[in-house]
C-alpha positions, 0 to 999 in steps of 0.5 A: 456453485462458487467459482474456483477463483473465489475459493482460492482467495480469503478475506483480508486479515486486515478486514477480519480484525477490523470487522470483528472489533468492539466499537470502543476498541483502539484502532491501530489496525487500519491504514487510514490517516486521521486527517480530513481532506483539504478544505478546497477538495471538500468544497469542490466535491459539494459544488460539483454535486450541486452543479450537476457534475454527476454524470459519467466521464471518460473511462481513463479519467478527466483530461485535466486530472490526467494532465495534472498527474502527468505533470507530477511525473515529468521530473522523472521522465520528461516525455510523460503525458496524460496518455500515460495516465489512467485515473482509477477507482482507488489504488486497489482497483488500479492494481487489479486492472494491471494484474488482469491486463498483464497476467495469463494462466500459467504465468508466474508473478514475483510478489513480496513476502511479507507484502500487501494483501492484494498482490498474490490474490490478484495474481490468482484471480488472473490465473497466474501463480504468485511466487513469494520473495523474502523480505526479512528483518535481518535484511531490513526488509530489502529484497535479496537479489540472489534469491530473486535470481533463484525464483525467476523462471521462463514463466515469470511475467512480472515483479511486484514491488512496494516502496514505501512498504505496507506493512514494513515501512521500508523505503528502497534506497536508489541503489536497490531500485537500480538493481531491481530494474536491472534484474527485471530488464535482464529477465524481460519482466514488467515492474508493477510498482505500488507507490501509494506512500511515496510522499509519506517518508521520514529520512529522505525522498523515495525513489520512483521506478518511473523513468528508470525502466520502460517496463514499469507501471506505477500504481498510486492513490490519493487516499493517503496523500489527500486523506480521502480513503473513503472517496476511492480514487487513485491512478496509474502511470504506464507506458503509452502502448499499455495504457489502452489495454489496461484501460479496456480492463479498467472500463470493465471493472468500473466504467469510469471513476467518479466525476465529482471526486475527480473534480475534488482531487483537482481542487485538493491538489492545488493546496495539498503541499502544506497539508501534506507537510503537516501530516508527515510532520505529525506522523514523524512525531508519532513514529518516534512515540511508537518506536520508544514504546515498542523498544521498552516492551519486553520480547519485542524488536522493531526495525524503524520504518522509513516511510508509510505509517506502519511499524512491523514489530516482531515478538518473541513469545510462542504464539501465532500472529493471529492468536496474539492479535486476537488476544489484544483485540479482546483487551481493546486494541485492534492490530493486524496479524503479521501473517496476513501479509505472508508467512514471513509475517509470522511472529509480527504485528502490523501497527498503524500510527495513523491514529491520534497520540492519545490512542497510540498511548492507550493502545501501546500501553495495552500492548506493553502490558500484554508483552510483559505477561507473555515474556514473564510466562516464557521464563 
């Protein structure tokens, strides 16, 4: 017998495309940097394993790593200390721990549409109801504060925000962050801010919600910034009164994060600045390539992403996102159907440019040919 909570959620549309792909397909679907972790992190991981650092650690993470993370956030809130930090088994686990700590049965949670695939399922798993708020191409995928006022009720517990955004690449201007904080404060909401891509920006820094509200919880990860997606390590920063409560749930999800991986992260952070700049420089060049190719594709429009490494083009032909992604997959290129991120993702695809330039050229050539065929068929 399957529990109702399992029946209420579906497999991610991202994973469905990836796991159904032929082995030689060009992968523009998964959000995974095609870089290696810093050499110091790789060496530290091997050294930790060889030196016997293979045992349980503190549930909230190694004190020295928690302190290092806290230092990163003191320019936003000077009183930030390791007591504000929990090291998690990925950003995804951090989001789950926060949801299970905050949301009760009958609560409502404002989630972006389109938005990352975990936000609504996490609310459902906690017994809450996800209430989508719209991010539209017309508004360049920024929240509509008037709509949020219409969506909020006495049962609303939290608002989930994501900047830089997966899937749209939108980065909230500082004024938008301030308006969202004011909205949350007026309605007594917790802000759950997914800031996993905060260092991958192209037109200026992203504005964090940390230090702008005493009701904000920041979820972040080392997966993208240190190119260690398979190592599954992240963190969250939260008000000190909430950290023990979140840590209890975090313990019951995974006991503690990997000790060798935490030691590797500490070593990697010591040399990450140069590697991060190089990675962002390459992603910026790939963004230029992707935008140029998409703008030349018939029937395709795209809002330039200001952060992360995704483009979210809209297509004009009369097929669903799943049909379009499936037909492209049959031609040898993996994309993600836009409606995997919510109903407003219909007629969109998510394309990751965390792939080599050669793969981008090949995959976008296939997409361009397909777009020309579909646009010709409409005439």
